C-alpha positions as CSV (number, residue, x, y, z in Angstrom):
1,M,0.0,0.0,0.0
2,S,1.3,3.5,-0.9
3,F,1.8,6.1,1.8
4,L,-1.1,8.2,0.7
5,G,-3.3,5.1,0.5
6,F,-2.2,4.2,4.0
7,L,-3.2,7.6,5.2
8,R,-6.6,7.5,3.5
9,S,-7.4,4.1,4.9
10,N,-6.4,4.9,8.4
11,V,-7.0,8.7,8.8
12,R,-9.4,8.3,11.7
13,W,-7.1,6.3,14.0
14,L,-3.9,8.1,12.9
15,S,-5.6,11.4,13.7
16,A,-6.4,10.2,17.2
17,G,-2.7,9.5,17.7
18,V,-1.8,12.9,16.5
19,L,-4.3,14.5,18.8
20,L,-3.1,12.7,21.8
21,T,0.6,13.6,21.2
22,L,-0.4,17.2,20.5
23,V,-2.3,17.6,23.7
24,S,0.6,16.1,25.6
25,S,2.5,19.3,24.8
26,F,1.0,21.0,27.9
27,G,3.1,18.6,30.0
28,Q,6.2,18.6,27.9
29,T,9.4,20.4,28.9
30,F,9.5,22.5,25.7
31,F,6.2,24.1,26.7
32,I,6.6,24.3,30.5
33,S,10.0,25.9,30.1
34,V,8.5,28.8,28.2
35,F,7.2,30.0,31.6
36,A,10.5,29.2,33.4
37,G,11.5,32.9,33.8
38,E,8.0,33.9,35.1
39,I,7.8,30.9,37.5
40,R,11.3,31.5,39.0
41,Q,10.5,35.2,39.4
42,E,7.0,34.6,40.9
43,F,8.2,32.2,43.5
44,G,11.8,33.5,44.0
45,L,13.6,30.4,42.7
46,S,17.2,29.9,41.5
47,H,18.0,27.8,38.4
48,G,19.0,24.9,40.7
49,A,15.9,25.2,42.9
50,W,13.5,25.3,39.9
51,G,15.4,22.4,38.4
52,G,15.2,20.4,41.6
53,I,11.4,21.0,41.9
54,Y,11.0,20.0,38.2
55,S,13.1,16.9,38.8
56,L,11.1,15.9,41.9
57,G,7.8,16.2,40.2
58,T,9.0,14.4,37.1
59,A,10.6,11.6,39.0
60,T,7.5,11.0,40.9
61,S,5.5,10.8,37.7
62,A,8.0,8.2,36.4
63,I,7.3,6.0,39.4
64,V,3.5,6.2,39.0
65,M,3.9,5.5,35.3
66,I,5.2,2.0,36.1
67,W,1.7,1.1,37.4
68,A,-0.5,3.5,35.3
69,G,1.1,2.6,32.0
70,A,-0.2,-1.0,32.2
71,L,-3.8,0.4,32.0
72,T,-3.3,0.6,28.2
73,D,-3.4,-3.3,28.2
74,K,-6.9,-3.2,29.9
75,F,-8.8,-0.1,28.6
76,R,-9.7,1.2,25.2
77,V,-7.8,4.3,23.9
78,R,-11.1,6.1,23.6
79,S,-12.0,5.8,27.3
80,L,-8.5,6.1,28.8
81,G,-7.5,8.9,26.6
82,A,-10.5,11.0,27.5
83,F,-10.0,10.4,31.2
84,V,-6.3,11.4,31.0
85,M,-7.2,14.6,29.1
86,V,-9.5,15.6,32.0
87,G,-6.6,15.0,34.3
88,L,-4.3,17.2,32.1
89,A,-6.9,20.0,32.2
90,L,-6.9,19.9,36.0
91,A,-3.1,19.9,36.0
92,C,-3.1,23.0,33.9
93,L,-5.5,24.7,36.3
94,S,-3.3,23.7,39.2
95,M,-0.4,25.7,37.7
96,A,-2.7,28.7,37.3
97,L,-3.8,28.4,40.9
98,A,-0.5,27.5,42.6
99,P,-0.3,29.7,45.7
100,A,3.4,29.2,46.5
101,A,6.6,27.3,45.7
102,W,5.6,24.4,48.0
103,A,2.8,23.5,45.5
104,L,5.0,23.4,42.4
105,P,6.3,19.7,42.9
106,V,2.6,18.6,42.9
107,V,1.8,20.8,39.9
108,I,4.8,19.5,37.9
109,F,3.9,15.9,38.8
110,L,0.4,16.3,37.5
111,L,1.5,18.0,34.3
112,R,4.3,15.5,33.6
113,F,2.2,12.4,34.5
114,T,-0.9,13.3,32.4
115,G,0.9,15.1,29.6
116,Q,4.4,13.8,28.9
117,G,3.6,10.5,30.5
118,M,0.1,9.1,29.8
119,N,-1.0,11.0,26.7
120,S,2.3,10.1,25.0
121,H,2.1,6.5,26.2
122,I,-1.4,5.9,25.1
123,A,-0.7,7.2,21.6
124,S,2.4,5.1,21.0
125,V,1.1,1.9,22.5
126,A,-2.1,2.2,20.4
127,M,-0.1,2.7,17.2
128,A,2.3,-0.2,18.0
129,R,-0.6,-2.5,18.8
130,W,-3.0,-1.5,16.0
131,Y,-0.3,-1.8,13.2
132,V,2.2,-4.5,12.5
133,A,3.7,-4.4,9.0
134,T,3.2,-0.6,8.9
135,R,4.1,0.1,12.6
136,G,6.9,2.5,11.8
137,R,4.8,4.6,9.6
138,A,1.9,4.7,12.1
139,L,4.2,5.8,14.9
140,A,5.8,8.4,12.7
141,I,2.5,9.9,11.7
142,A,1.2,9.9,15.3
143,S,4.3,11.7,16.4
144,M,3.4,14.7,14.2
145,G,1.5,16.0,17.2
146,Y,4.7,16.5,19.1
147,A,6.1,18.4,16.1
148,I,3.1,20.6,15.7
149,G,3.2,21.5,19.4
150,E,7.0,22.2,19.4
151,A,6.7,24.4,16.3
152,A,3.6,26.4,17.3
153,L,3.0,26.5,21.0
154,P,6.3,28.1,22.3
155,L,6.0,30.9,19.7
156,V,2.3,31.5,20.3
157,F,2.6,31.5,24.1
158,V,5.8,33.6,24.3
159,S,3.8,36.2,22.2
160,L,0.7,35.9,24.4
161,M,2.8,36.5,27.5
162,T,3.3,40.1,26.3
163,L,-0.4,40.6,26.4
164,F,-1.7,38.4,29.3
165,Y,-0.6,37.3,32.8
166,W,1.2,34.0,32.5
167,K,-1.1,32.2,35.0
168,F,-4.2,33.1,32.9
169,L,-2.6,31.3,29.9
170,W,-2.6,28.1,31.9
171,V,-6.4,28.5,32.2
172,V,-6.4,28.7,28.4
173,C,-4.4,25.4,28.2
174,A,-6.9,23.7,30.5
175,S,-9.8,24.8,28.2
176,L,-8.0,23.5,25.1
177,A,-7.3,20.1,26.7
178,L,-11.0,19.8,27.6
179,A,-12.0,20.9,24.1
180,C,-10.0,18.0,22.5
181,I,-12.0,15.3,24.3
182,P,-15.1,15.4,22.0
183,A,-12.7,15.2,19.0
184,L,-11.0,12.1,20.4
185,L,-14.3,10.4,21.1
186,F,-15.5,11.2,17.6
187,L,-12.3,9.9,16.0
188,L,-12.4,6.6,18.0
189,N,-16.2,6.1,17.7
190,E,-15.4,3.3,15.3
191,E,-12.9,0.8,16.8
192,R,-9.9,-0.4,14.7
193,T,-9.0,-4.0,14.2
194,P,-6.7,-5.3,15.8
195,Q,-8.5,-3.8,18.8
196,S,-6.9,-1.4,21.2
197,V,-6.6,-3.9,24.0
198,A,-4.0,-6.6,24.4
199,D,-6.1,-9.7,23.8
200,E,-6.6,-9.1,20.1
201,S,-4.0,-10.4,17.6
202,P,-0.9,-10.1,19.7
203,S,2.5,-10.4,17.9
204,A,5.3,-12.4,19.6
205,G,8.8,-11.2,20.4
206,M,12.2,-13.0,21.0
207,N,12.1,-16.8,20.9
208,G,8.5,-16.6,19.8
209,L,7.4,-15.6,23.3
210,H,4.8,-13.1,24.6
211,W,7.1,-11.5,27.2
212,Q,5.6,-10.2,30.5
213,R,6.8,-7.4,32.6
214,F,8.7,-9.4,35.2
215,S,10.4,-11.5,32.5
216,V,11.5,-8.3,30.8
217,L,12.9,-6.9,34.0
218,R,15.0,-10.1,34.4
219,H,16.3,-9.9,30.9
220,W,19.7,-8.3,30.2
221,L,18.7,-6.5,27.0
222,F,16.2,-4.3,28.8
223,W,18.9,-2.9,31.1
224,A,21.4,-2.5,28.3
225,V,19.0,-0.4,26.3
226,I,17.7,1.8,29.1
227,P,20.7,4.2,29.3
228,S,20.4,5.0,25.6
229,L,16.7,5.9,26.1
230,M,17.4,8.0,29.2
231,A,20.2,10.0,27.6
232,P,18.2,11.9,24.9
233,S,15.3,12.3,27.4
234,A,17.6,13.8,30.0
235,F,19.6,16.1,27.8
236,I,17.0,17.2,25.2
237,T,14.8,18.0,28.2
238,A,17.7,20.0,29.8
239,H,18.3,21.8,26.5
240,F,14.7,23.1,26.4
241,F,14.4,23.5,30.1
242,H,17.3,25.9,30.3
243,Q,16.4,27.8,27.2
244,V,16.1,31.1,29.1
245,H,19.5,30.6,30.7
246,L,21.0,29.4,27.4
247,A,19.8,32.6,25.6
248,E,21.4,34.7,28.4
249,V,24.7,32.9,28.1
250,K,24.8,33.3,24.4
251,G,23.8,36.9,24.6
252,W,20.6,36.4,22.6
253,P,17.0,37.5,23.2
254,H,14.9,34.6,24.4
255,A,12.5,35.2,21.5
256,A,15.3,34.8,19.0
257,L,16.2,31.4,20.5
258,V,12.6,30.3,20.5
259,A,12.4,31.4,16.8
260,L,14.9,28.6,16.0
261,F,12.5,25.9,17.3
262,P,10.7,25.6,14.0
263,V,14.0,24.5,12.4
264,Y,14.3,21.8,15.0
265,T,10.7,20.8,14.4
266,I,10.9,20.7,10.6
267,V,13.9,18.5,10.6
268,G,12.3,16.4,13.4
269,V,9.2,15.9,11.2
270,L,11.2,14.8,8.2
271,S,13.4,12.6,10.4
272,T,10.4,11.0,12.0
273,L,8.9,10.1,8.6
274,V,12.2,8.7,7.4
275,F,12.7,6.6,10.5
276,G,9.1,5.3,10.1
277,W,9.9,4.0,6.7
278,L,13.3,2.7,7.8
279,I,11.7,0.7,10.6
280,D,9.3,-1.0,8.3
281,R,12.1,-1.7,5.8
282,F,14.9,-2.8,8.0
283,G,13.5,-3.4,11.5
284,T,14.8,-1.7,14.7
285,A,17.9,-3.8,15.4
286,R,20.1,-2.0,12.7
287,L,18.9,1.4,13.7
288,M,19.0,1.4,17.5
289,P,22.8,1.7,17.8
290,V,23.3,4.6,15.4
291,Y,20.3,7.0,15.7
292,Q,21.7,9.0,18.6
293,I,25.0,9.9,16.9
294,P,23.4,13.1,15.4
295,L,22.3,14.2,18.9
296,A,25.9,14.0,20.2
297,A,27.1,15.9,17.2
298,G,24.4,18.5,17.7
299,F,25.5,19.2,21.2
300,V,29.1,19.6,20.1
301,L,28.0,22.1,17.4
302,F,25.7,24.1,19.8
303,S,28.4,24.4,22.4
304,D,30.5,26.3,19.9
305,A,27.7,28.2,18.2
306,E,28.1,32.0,18.1
307,S,25.5,32.9,15.5
308,Y,21.8,32.1,15.0
309,F,22.7,30.2,11.9
310,A,25.1,28.0,13.7
311,A,22.6,27.4,16.5
312,G,19.9,26.6,14.0
313,L,22.2,24.1,12.2
314,A,23.0,22.5,15.6
315,M,19.4,22.1,16.5
316,G,18.6,20.7,13.1
317,V,21.3,18.0,13.5
318,M,20.0,17.2,17.0
319,A,16.5,16.8,15.6
320,I,17.6,13.9,13.4
321,T,17.8,11.8,16.6
322,V,14.4,13.1,17.7
323,G,12.8,11.4,14.8
324,G,14.3,8.1,15.8
325,Q,13.4,8.6,19.5
326,A,9.7,9.2,18.6
327,T,9.4,5.9,16.6
328,L,12.2,3.5,17.3
329,A,11.8,2.9,21.0
330,V,8.2,1.8,20.9
331,A,8.8,-0.3,17.8
332,F,11.8,-1.9,19.5
333,W,9.8,-3.1,22.5
334,A,7.1,-4.5,20.2
335,E,9.6,-6.3,17.9
336,F,11.8,-7.8,20.7
337,Y,9.2,-8.5,23.4
338,G,5.9,-8.8,21.6
339,T,2.7,-6.8,21.8
340,K,0.5,-8.8,24.1
341,H,1.8,-7.1,27.2
342,L,3.2,-4.0,25.4
343,G,1.5,-1.5,27.6
344,A,3.1,-2.9,30.8
345,I,6.5,-3.3,29.1
346,K,6.5,0.2,27.6
347,A,5.4,1.6,30.9
348,L,8.7,0.4,32.4
349,A,10.6,2.1,29.5
350,M,8.4,5.2,29.7
351,A,9.2,5.4,33.5
352,A,12.9,5.3,32.7
353,L,12.5,7.9,30.0
354,V,10.5,10.2,32.3
355,F,13.0,9.6,35.0
356,G,15.7,10.6,32.6
357,S,13.8,13.8,31.9
358,A,13.8,14.4,35.7
359,I,17.6,13.9,36.0
360,G,18.5,16.2,33.2
361,P,17.2,19.6,34.5
362,G,18.1,18.8,38.1
363,V,21.8,17.8,37.4
364,T,22.4,20.5,34.8
365,G,20.7,23.1,37.0
366,F,22.9,22.1,39.9
367,L,26.0,22.6,37.8
368,I,24.7,25.9,36.4
369,D,24.3,27.2,40.0
370,R,28.0,26.2,40.6
371,G,29.3,28.2,37.7
372,L,29.3,25.6,34.9
373,N,27.1,27.1,32.2
374,F,24.9,24.7,30.2
375,E,26.8,25.3,27.0
376,D,30.0,24.2,28.8
377,Q,28.4,20.9,29.8
378,M,27.5,20.0,26.2
379,I,30.8,18.2,25.3
380,G,30.4,15.9,28.3
381,I,26.8,15.2,27.3
382,A,27.9,14.2,23.8
383,V,30.4,11.7,25.4
384,I,27.7,10.1,27.5
385,I,25.4,9.7,24.5
386,I,28.2,8.0,22.4
387,A,28.9,5.6,25.3
388,A,25.3,4.6,25.7
389,S,25.0,4.0,21.9
390,G,28.0,1.7,22.0
391,L,26.4,-0.4,24.7
392,V,23.3,-0.7,22.6
393,A,25.3,-1.7,19.5
394,V,26.8,-4.7,21.4
395,S,23.6,-5.7,23.1
396,V,21.2,-5.5,20.2
397,N,23.5,-7.4,17.9
398,R,23.5,-10.3,20.3
399,A,19.8,-10.2,21.0
400,R,18.7,-10.1,17.3
401,R,19.6,-13.7,16.9
402,M,16.7,-14.6,19.2
403,L,14.2,-12.9,16.9
404,T,12.6,-16.1,15.5
405,V,9.3,-14.5,14.5
406,T,9.2,-11.9,11.7
407,L,6.7,-9.1,12.6
């Protein structure tokens, strides 16, 4: 089937995936960090204190995700997605109503759990379970919601902050999240086959088995891959989280740095579509060891960037990896461990990914407070990413011999 034919035949369900990932933006770092300056000023926080609060709330959401992520094996996307959107709307309201700094860890937990955590998780598990031969393309298309959010929302809300009080804008976010619920219910009024729960048409993983959560936890491949999943989550999150600080260090207006985000988004969109095709063509084993190399290169380039052009080039190179991160990880778990218990398995990986996004701002913020600017940390970040990729190369090459079932 051609790409356009695939879109026409599946537009209803693919659109639901895009909607879920788009709405997740309100709990993503690239959006929350737009308000970093206002939040720190409102509550009298240093970079390290704000980073610590963000890390605490995010880490707590990672722990809860271990349990909550398994709900995708039991409930339809239609029901669970609508419920989580209500939770996200309440989380946005909690940011608008936060009375003092002590409330921020709870606010960040709610935003990260419902936005970055569950909305993203529901979308990716649905695509991986609904599609087999075209899994890569489905994941790539559903990921377009992230791209739309990254490209549009920071620019829109930075502009709106010149006109409205920043807390009022979080009320707007809550209203938008609620407004998306009827759209999701309409798109998923007709169920797709295979169904969106685990008992329908599961695909097996290594050794022809339907791996369960505890079996995965005891398997060496899971632990070998986790560092490489945490690294982009930690450091891309830190990159966006410290955007106000980074603009100050570079001597650029914050709006000028935000204006580069569409470059990151455009390249990320193209990369996501390419990776979707590559997954369907070659599988995940050949791609997992190499897809993070551009991210390492991008951090090296950004550390030395002195012009907007150089910074835009660096962000474009970094975005190549983002396309792989959006599609490869979910497809990898489905290919190597099967889809029957995919929600529970991916919940473990999602918890690790969210935990990585908690570590990044906290550690880098701590170093910033002690005089090591974020741009000076970037070379070390690149080294960590390369090391994690090397571990994946060795591990996946060994594990691929156990793939006895072709998905």
